[in-house]
N, C-alpha and C positions, 0 to 999 in steps of 0.2 A: 143572523135573522131572517135570511132569503131563502135558506134551506126548504125545499120541498121535495116530493114523493114522484121523482122521476123513473125508477125502475119500476119494472112490471115482472114479477117473478123473483125478486129479492127481497129481503134475505130467502135462502134456500139452502138445502143439504143435496148432495149428489155423490156418486161412487165411480170409482176407474179401477179397472184391474191392473195389478202390477206387472210389468214388462211392456205396458202399451206403448206401442211407436210415436212416433212424432206426428202429430197432428190429428190425433184421436179425440172426437168430441167427449165433452164432460158434462157441459150443462148449456141451455140456450136459455136468453133472458130477450125483455124487449126496454126501449125507453120510451116516456113520453114526453111530447115538450110543450109549451105552452102556445096557444094559438097565436099568440102575438110572435113566436120564435118560428118564422116563417124557413128560417134558412137551415133548420136543425139543429146542432149540438155544436157547441165551441170546442169542447175537450171531449174525445171520444172516450169511452168506458175503459178506464186504466187499471190496473192491479196495481195500488199505490202500496201495499205491504202484506205480506202474509205472516202466518204464524202456524210452524216454524218457517223461518225464512228460506227461502226457496224459488229458482227461477225454472221450475218444472211445469208451468203453466202459463198460458199467454190468452189474449182476447182478439177473436176474430168478428170482422163485419160479415153477414149473411144479406143485407141491404134492407131498406126500408125500417131502419133504426132497430133491428134484430140483430143481436149480439149471439156468439156462443165460445164457452171457454174450452180449450183445446191444450194436449200435451204438447209439450216441446222437445221431449226425447233427451233432454241435458237438465238435471240427470236423468237417467230412466229410473221410474220408480221400481222400488224393490220393497216387496213388505216384510221380509227379513230381516233388512238392514236399515230403512230407514224409518220415519215416523208414518203410524198407521192412518193419520188424518192432517187437513191443512185446512185454515181459515184464510181467505183470501179477500182482503176488502179491494172492493170497486169502487172508484170515483168517477162521476160524470159532471159535465157543465153545459148549459145550452146557451142559446145566443144572447137571452135575456141576461145571462149572470146568474139564474138559478143553478145549484149544484144539489145532487145528491150522494150518498156514501153508503152502502151497505155489504154484507157479507156473505159470500158464497163457502159452506164446510165441504171439501172434497174427502171422501173418506176411500182408503185404498184396499182392494180386495185382494186376497190371497189366490194364488193359481197355483197347480200342481207342475213341477218343472222336474226334467230329469236329472238324475245325478251328474255331478262334474268332479272330472279328476282334478287333483292339486297337485303341487310343486312340479318336480320336471315333468312329468306325464300329461302335465296340463298345457306344457309349451313347445313342447319337442318330442320326439323319438327316442327312447330311453335304450342306451346301449349298456349290457350288463357282459362283465367279462369274467369266464369263470378257468381257472386253473385247471388244465389235466390233471388227473390224480386225486382230484379233490373230491371227498366223500358226499353223498348226498346230503343237503343242507337246503337253509334258506338263501337263496341269492337275492331275492329283493321284495320289498313290501310296498303294496300299492297304497299310495293316499288317495281317496275319493270321500264323496261326501254329498248327501241329498239336501236339497233347500229345505225339504220339510222335515230335516231330522229322521227322514224312514228309514228302516233297515235295509241292507243293500246286500246282493247276490254278485257273484264273482264267477266268471267261466273264461277257458280259453280254447283256440281252435288255432293249429288242426289237435286232434285228439290223440295222434301216434307220437308225438313228441315227447321226449323223456323228461317232463315237467309236469307240474300240478300247481292249482290255485286253492287255498283255503277259504274257509268262509271268513275268515278277517283280511282277506286280500293279500296273503303272504305267497309269494312264487316259491317251491322247492324243487330241486331237482333231486331226479329219481334213481340218477346210476353215477357211476364215476367214470369221466371220461378219459378215452386215449385218445392224443392228436394224432398219432399215426395212424388210425383206424377208424375214428368216428368223425361225422360231419365237424366241419370248422366254425358251421355258424347256424343257428336256428331264428326264425323269425315267428312270434308268438302275439295272436290277437286277443287283447283283453277285454271283456264285455262286463260293464257293469250295470245292474237293473235294479230299480225301484218296486215296490210293491203294485203299482198300477201299472206296470210293465214298461213303463219309460227307459230307455238306457242308453249309455255311451260306452264308445268301443275307441282303444287305441292300441297301438302296435308297439309290441317291445323285443329290441334285437338283442340275441343272447351269443356271444362269439366265447368259442373254446380257444385259449391262449397255450400254445406250446411250451413245456417245460422241459429245462435240460435234465431228463432222465435216462439217457443213453450214453454209453460209453465209447468213445471213439476208438477206433482200430488203426495200426499201421497197413498200407498196402503195399511197402517196400519191403523185398524179401533179403536183399545182401547184408552179410553181416560182418565181413571180412573186408577191409581195402589197405591199400599198399602206396605209399608215396614215397619218394625221396627226399632228404633234409633241405634243408635251406629252400624251402617253397618261397615264392615271393608272396607278400601280404595279397589277400583276397582271393587266392587260388581255391577254386571250388574242391571240395573233396567228395562231397555226396549229395544228392537230392533228396531227402525225407520226402514221404507222401504218407496221408492219412484220410479216413473219412469218419464223420460223425452221422449215425444213425437218425438222430434228430434234425440233420438236414440234407436228407437224402435229396428231395426235389430243389434245391436251392444253393448258390453259392456257399460252400461249406465255410465257417469262420475258425477255425483251428489256429491254436499257440503252442509253437514248437520251443523247447528249450534243454539244457546239457545240465544235468543234473550231478554228474561226479564233477569234484574239484579238477578245474583244467584251465590252461592258461597259453594253450597254442590253437584253439578253435574256437567257432563262434557259429550258430545257427541261426537264420534270420527267423524270428519268430511268425511271421506271417507266411512265410514260402517255404520253409523247413531245409533251404539249401544250406550244407553245412561248408564253410569256408575256414582258411587258415589266418590268423588274425595276430599271431606271434612267430618270433623266429624259434623254428625247430630245429636245434643242433642237436645231431646225432653224437658228436664228440664230447657234450659236457653233461654233466650229471643232470638228472637221473636216467636221461637216455643212455647214457655212455653204457650203464648196467642193464637198464630194462628198454628197449629200443620200442616195445610194444604199447601202444596208447588205448585205453579201453574208456569207452564214454557210454554214458547212460541219457538217451535222448528220451524225453517225455513229451507227449502231446496232449493237451486238454483242450476241452471246449471254450473256454473261458479261462480268463488268468486267475480267478480264484474259485474256480469249480473244483469238485471233488471226482469227476468222471474224467478220468485221464489214463493214458496207456503206455508203457515204457517199453523201451528195447536197447539193447546192449549191443555195441557194434565195436570193432577192433581196427585199429589203425596201424600197420607195420612200419617203420620209419627204415629206410635204406640209406646207408653210408655211401656217400659220394667223396670223391678227393677233394675236397673244399678248402683244407688248410693247409699252409705252406709251411716249411721248418719255421720254428720259431727260437729265437736266441735270447735268453734272459740272463743278464741284459744284452740288448743289442749294441751295445755299446761300451767297448773297453777302454781304459786308460791304464796304459803300463809305464813301467820307468826300467830305462836301462843306462848305466853307466857309461859315459864316455869310455874308449878303450876296450871295452868290451869284448871278446874273442869272439872270431867267427864260430857259428855251431852251437851257440848258445839257446838252449830253448826260453821261449818266453811265454806261452800262452797254449792252452790244449781247449778249443773250439767245442768240441763235441760234448765236453761234459756241460756245456751251457746250452745246447739247442737240443729240441725234440719236435718230432711231428704227432700231434695230437689226434688224428684221424683214424678211427676204431678199425677199421680193414687194414690188415698188414701189408696189401698191397698198395695202400695208399699212405703208409708213413714212413717210406724209405727215403734219405735223401744223402748228398753229397756235399764238398766244400768245394768250389771252382772259382775262378776270375779274381784271382789276389790281383789288385791294382790300387793306384794311388800315389801320392809324391811319396816318394822313397820307396817305393816296392822292389826297386833292385837290389835293397840292401837287406829284404828278409825273402821268407820262402815259405810254402806249405809243404810238410814232410809227405803229405798222401792227401789224396781228396775224400777219403774214408776216414784217417784218423782227424784231421782237423788241424794239427799239432803245426803252431807257427814257429820258424827257428831264424838265427841271425845269422846272415850270410858272409857279413864281412864286418870289421871294427870300424868306429865312427869316433873322430878327433873332432871335438867342436872348434879347437884353433885353427885348424886346417883350413885355408883362403876356400878349399872346395865346399866345404861343411859352415863357414863361417856366419853366424847368425840362425843357422837352424837349428831349433832345439826340439820341435815336435815333427814329426811324420805322420800322416794321415793315411790308413790303408784300409780298404774296404774288402769285403770276402762275400760271394754269393752263396746262400746254401739254398741248394737246387732241388726238386721234388725228383726222384727217380721215374715215378708212375706219370705218364702225361695229365695234366688236369683236364677235368671232364667241364669243358665249355659247352659245346653242343648247344650254345645261343641262350642256355637257360641263366648261366650264373657266370656272367661278362665282368663281376666285378672281382672274381678271385683272382689270385696270382699263384702260382706254383713255386715262387722263390721269398728267401728272405735276404735282408741285405745286413751285415753284419760291418760296424764300423769301430776301427781300432786306432787309436790315438798312442803313439810312442813316444813317451818324453825321455829325450837324453840327458841324463843328469849330469850337470856339470863337475868336475872335479876342480878342485884349487890346488892349482898347480905351481901358483906364481903369488909372489910378495908383491904388497904396492908398493910404487917407486914416487916419492915425491919430484914434483918439478925442477926443485932445488935443492941443493945439499943443506943450504940454510938460507935464512930470509931476515932482512934488516929492514924495520919500520921507524921513519922518524916521527914523533909524535909531541904536537907544543903541549907545554904543562896545563895550558889553560882548556884543552879539548873537555867538550862536555861529554860527562857520564853518560855510557850507552853507545856513544860515538864509535863508528867502524874505523880501524887503524889500519886494516890488509886482511891479506886473504892468502892461504896457501893450499895449493893443490897436489892432490897424490891421484894416480891410475893404476890399474890392475891389468894385466897381459890375459889373464883368465878371460873365454866368454862362457856365457854374456858376462859383460863388464860386473864385476862385484860392487855391491854398496859399500862406500867405504865411508867410514865414521872419523872423525877427528875429537881428540881431545886431549887437553894437558895435561903432563903428566908429571912436569917439573919446574918450578921457577915460577915467576910472576908473583910472588908474594913480598910482603912488607911487614915491618913490627906490628903496623896496627891493621892489616888486612892478610888474611890467606892468602887470597886470591884477587888480583885486583885486574886480572884478564878473564875474558871470557871467549870461546870460541863456538861456532855453529857446527853439531855433529855431522851435519849433512852437507854443507856449502864450504865449510874452512874459512868461513868470514869471523874475523876477530874484533871485539869490542871491548873498551874499560869498561870495569865496574865500581872503580872509584877514581876520584881526581888524583892525576900526578904531580908531582911536586920534585920541581928541578932541585930547590932548593935540599930537599932530603936525599934524592936516588937520583942520578942523572941515567941510571943505564938499567934496562931488564932484562936477563938473559932466561929465555924460556926452552922448555924441550916439548915439541909438539908430537902426537903419536897419530899414524894412521893406520885402521886396522880394516880389514875385510872380513872379520868376525872369526876368522882362524887364523891367520899371518899379519902381523903387525911390523911396523918400520917408522921410525923416529926422524925427527927433523929438527935444528937448533933456530930458534927466532929469535932475534934481537931489538929490544924496542930503545931506541933513543930519545929521551925527554929533552925536547929543546925549551930553551929559557924565555920567557915573556914577563913582563914587566907587571905581574899579578900581586905583589905585596906592597899595601900602602904603608906608609912612614907611620911609625909608631912613637909618639912623643912623652914626655915625663915632665910635669906631671899633665894628668888628661884634664881635670878641672882643678879652678883655685878661686878662691873669694879672698879680696883684701878691702883696705879703706885706705883713702889719701885725704890730705888735706887739701882743701880748695886752692891753697896758696902755693901749691908746690911747682918748682921752677922747672921751665921748658928745658929738655934734653936729660930729667934727671931719669935714671932708670927704676922704674917705678917699684918700692920695696926691694929693691935688688932681684927683681922677678927676672929667671930665665928658663927658657925650655931646652932639653936635651934630645934629639929625635933619632932613630935608628929604622933601616929598611933593608931587608933580606937580599933584596935584589936591585938596591940602586945606590951609586955613590952619595956619600955625604953632600960632595959638590952639587948634588941634583936636587936640592931642597932650596924651595922658596916659599917664604913666608908671606901671608897678608890675611889681614882681617875683611872677613864675609860679610858680617852682619855686627850691629851694636854700636859702631864707632862712629857716634852723634856728631859733628861739626870735626870730626877728624884728629880727635885730641891725641890718639895713642897713634903707635906704631912699632914694628920692631928693626932693631940694628944686630948683626947684619938682615936685610932682608933675603937674601939669597946666598947660595954656596957654602953653606956652612951645617953642621947638625946641632948647632946651637946658636941660639938667639936670644936677647933682651926687649923687655917692653919698656919702650922709652916713651914721655910723655911730649908730643909732638906740638902742642900749642895750650895757652892757658885757658883756664876757666872762665867765663862772662855771664854772671848771674846777675849783676847789678843793671845791665842794660836790657835783659832780657833775651840775651842772644842764646843762651844756656836755661834748660829748664827742667832737665834731668838730672837726681842726683845718685841716681844707680845706673852703671853700665853694664850690660851683659853682651861681651864680646865673643864671637864664634871665629876662631883663630883657622886657616885653612894651609896645611902645609903639604904641596904638591911634590913629586920628584921628577918635574920635567925642565930644571931649569938649564941643561945641557943641551938641551933640544933646540933647535932652529924654529921658527914661525911654520914652514912647511910641514918640518917633520912632526908637530904636535900635533898637526891634524891628521897624522897618519899612525903614531904610535900608541899604545895606551897608556894612561897617565893614571895613578892612583892619589887619591888625596885622603890625609890624616886630618885629624879635628880635635882640637882644644878649647874648652870655653872657660872663660873668666867673668868673675861677678866682681866690679869695682864700684865702692860707693864712696860718693864724694863728702866730706864732711866740711861743713863750712865753718866759719869764723865766728867766734862767739859774738863779736861787734857787726857781723854782718846782716844789712835789712834786706829781708825776705821781700821778695815783688810778689805781690798778691793779683789774682786774676779773678775780677768780678765774675759772679756766677748768678743764677735764679733759679726760681722754682716756682712753676706755672701751676696755680689752684684753677681746678674746673668745678664748677658748680652745675647741676643739673638739677631740674624741677619736674616733676610729672604734674600733669594736670588732668583733672577730670571734672564732668561737668556736676554742676549742685544737683540735677535732678536725679542724679546716680547715687541718691543718699545709701541704698542698699549696700553699695561696696565697702565705706568704712564700716557700718553695722556688720556685715556679715564677716569681714576680715577680724573686726574686733571680737565679737562674739568667739570665733575659730581660734584667735590669739588667746583669749582667755582660758578657753577650754584648754587648748594644749600646755598653757601656764601652769593649770591646774595639775594636770598628769603629770608635767615634768616636776614643778613643784621647785627644788632647791637649785636642780641644774640650770631651770631658766633665769631665776635671780643671778648666778653667776655669769650667764651669758648676757643677760643684758647690762651687767656692770662690765663686763670685758668690751662690749660694742661702744659704750659711753666714754669709755678710757682711750679707746683707738681712734674714734672719729667723734669729736665733739658735734652736738645736735646743730641745725641751723635754726635761726631765729624765725618766728612768725607773726606777723602783724595783727592785732586784734581783730581788725574788719578784712582782713584777706579772706577770702571764701575757698582760696587753693591751700592743698597740702603740697609742702614743699621738701624734697629728700634733697639731700647733698652730698655728694662723693668727694671724698679726700682724696686726693694723689701726690705723694711725694716723690722726690730723687734724691736719696741719700745715701752714705757711706755709713758702716759700724765705725760708731766713734766712742770712744770711754768719756764718759760725761760725770762728771759730780752732778747731781740732784740739786738746779740753783734753779728758782720759779723767778724767770725775769718781765711776767706778762701778766695779765688779770682779765676777766671776763665776766660776763654776768650770765649766769646758767637759764634757758629759758623756760623752763620747766619750774623751777622750784624758785627762781628770782634771785638766789643768793650769787653773792660773787666767789668766785674761784681763781687761783693762782696755776700759770702754765710754764713749763719748759718752752722756750719756743725751737730746741732741737731735738729733745726727746718725746716732747709731747706728754710729758708725765703732770699730773694735775694736782690739787689738793684745794680744800676749801679754803678761803682767806679769813684767816683769824684779823680780830678788828685790830685797829691802832698797829697793824704790822706792817713797816715801810716796803718797798719793792728790792729784791735783793739784785745788785749786779751781778754781770754773767761773766764769768773768766772766761782768758782765752786757753781752748784745750789744743793738743797736739792731735793731729790726724792720721790715721791711718795709710801708709805708704803704697800704693799699685805699684804693679809690675815694672813700670817705667821710671818707677823713682818719683813719683810726682804724686802729692797726695791731696784731695778733696773733701771739704766739709761742707752740709747742706744742713740748715735748721729750717723747720716747717712750723709756721703759727697755726692756731686753729682756723678754721673755715666756716666756723658757724658764728655768727655775729648777730646782735640786733642790728636793724636796716639804718639806726642812726649812727653807730659806732663802727661801722664795715670800714670806712676810711682810714680812722684813728687806729684801729686794732690790726692793720693788713700785716700779713706775715711777710718778715725779711728774710733773709739768708745772709749766711756767713761767708766770709771771702777766704778762697783756699787759702793753706799757709804751708808753706816748706817746714819741716820738722828737723833741725841741725841736731847734731851727736852735741848732747852736753848742756843742751839749751835749757832753761828754767822758766817757768811762769813768773812774772811781778810778784811779788810776795806784798806790795801795797796795794794792787789791783787796780793803777790808774792804765796800764796798759788794755786791763779788761773793758774800761769805761770808754776807752778811745773805739776800741772795736765796735761795741755795742752802738755809738755815735755814728761809725761807719756805715753798720747795718741798715739802722734809720733812716740814713740818706738816700742809699740804695732802694729802699721799699718805696721812697717819694718818688725816685725815679721811675718805678714799676708803675705806679698809679698815675705817672703823665702819659703814658704810653699804654693803647688799649691791647689788651691782652689775644693772642691768637685764637679765633673761634674753631670749635670742633677738635680741639687739640688738647692732649694731656702732657 
């Protein structure tokens, strides 16, 4: 509400030319202030906004509250590309707080500008490259424009150059250039002018590019070269030179190559130097037949250029004496029989040797220098023929020649022509060495001879199979010693074995293949043969079998069983029993009899106990079952019969002793009136309870549900299984107020007993509440009939174990009601001995007495606590 008129001359409209420099005045205005504002303005006139937005204008003070709007040059005003008019909002405030805001409209005026080059010509001197031989064509298009879009004209200087510019600004060449004859570079001044005569000029540099359009040519004139064979690698043969007209005034870059197939030479592609790169052997094919090598050398000015020249050169290879005579093979192995007569022809060396040099003057040779071990026994017929002869007979058994089987000789095969060393071929030799090995073949002149005419070996009859019993040996006078093999050609057999002896074919060691038996054969006579593969000799070998106590006594009967009464008198020959023994290698007086096992309380003995081949079984002491001294009713005796009765105590430790055995089974039969002593026994019944928390109600629920589901699937099989479980282990009782589930496991120790099914106990079923009867021995049960009395239990015979003692145990049911547990505790029967012919009391009195004893035993068990944690 405090705005007043402070500007003088605003609002207003003004103009400014395009491209105006910075600081050009656009418009001038004044500011009037209040008389109260003696200090002038608080905020100088300021451009607070422009439309369109720009920073091209600013306000400067001229003094005395006079101001002008000027250009900033940032950006420079351009009529063609920028807005044509700008609205500047100017704000001012004096010291009293009065403000004013007015608008200055600035219009941009168009000015005629010279043409401008665009593209590369606007920023640099353009370089244009023209290949020589290119026909006249457009080589460049000038890109220029006038700010006012006026039509432009193009011109170039100097006018004498072979170029022209069209009105469209296209620069054309007017001739086909030749790099070798025309200037290599042109400078053109291109001027572009608008209709008002304003112009701009730029320079264009045109370069003529040399192309490979000339063929190089050889400057080397020599066409034939001659070199010796076997030149070292890298030897220079020729230096090929050439020139290229395209590069007469500069270092020529030419490339050399060999066009024809070649394995001997290589030309440097840059220098044209021809060198040896492979072995040149004049004596090998193909140079042996064609010693002239023809090469086609090519020169080109680039590896892929079609501008090239070729020249053929011929290299002649000269032969040198570079090959010594060669013998194939160079090593000979010959055989000559001993005692061969002197003068015998052995080998013709010339048939195996030759010199491959092509020149006849280089391929002649002779044989010289026969030397080596035994060379005095051989000689060459002549140096030219090379025939090897024997000069004396050779006997291998002669002490002078003993041990000599092979003679090693050397013969030098020498070139007749002197080798061409001359410093170039130091690695060549002019001779070859022949190695001759002459083996003197032995003649088998002598028979093998045994060291003894006969051999005798003593062998124990208990010698292990495979043991060595001796050795035979034979020699042969022939040299070298012949390989002698041994074999058994006769003897050494029995009715059971064809051969019971074996001899090592190479060493002569003799071994046994089967066990020797003195009782069958005391002596074996063999014929042993020694052979050197051609001649044989035999010798006699006697094998004496030495007797050893290796047979055990054999007695009859081997085993026997019988019964004796318990009242048999001491000294009686039991059942008239006697044993008869035989031993193939021992005297009957050497027998000794003793009972090794089973003779409890020494009731039995043998008479006589030694010195006879027969002995009787005698009762040595009476049986005492009443006092409990004897408890066994069956005796199993192991009787040992040894053949050491005639040996002293010291001899027994050194001699081999054999033992035979006889087993007897004796059953003692008690008298009918004998009181059988019984031994008390007990059965331990252990009850286990599985407890769980009442909070775990889901456990019986899950178990019950799973059991019902399984019973539904199994059906009849589940019913049979439940019946069998109830039969084998009665269920434990459970109190009505007991929160725990009780599981009882029944364990019993009993023997298999033949029982009559008599029910001597009764109990209440915890499930149905019915009474049932049970047998205390077998555990058999049945539902109790009303008014049926409890049956008495008869005495039963027990099964007899291996020691002659029998035991019986009965087990009462382990699951009872808590109030009935003590009354119905299981009692056990006492073991009873079973005598032959004894029968149960028909009146049943003995059975009642035994039942009473079992009840008393059960009371004693209740008075003592059962062991914890044991079954």
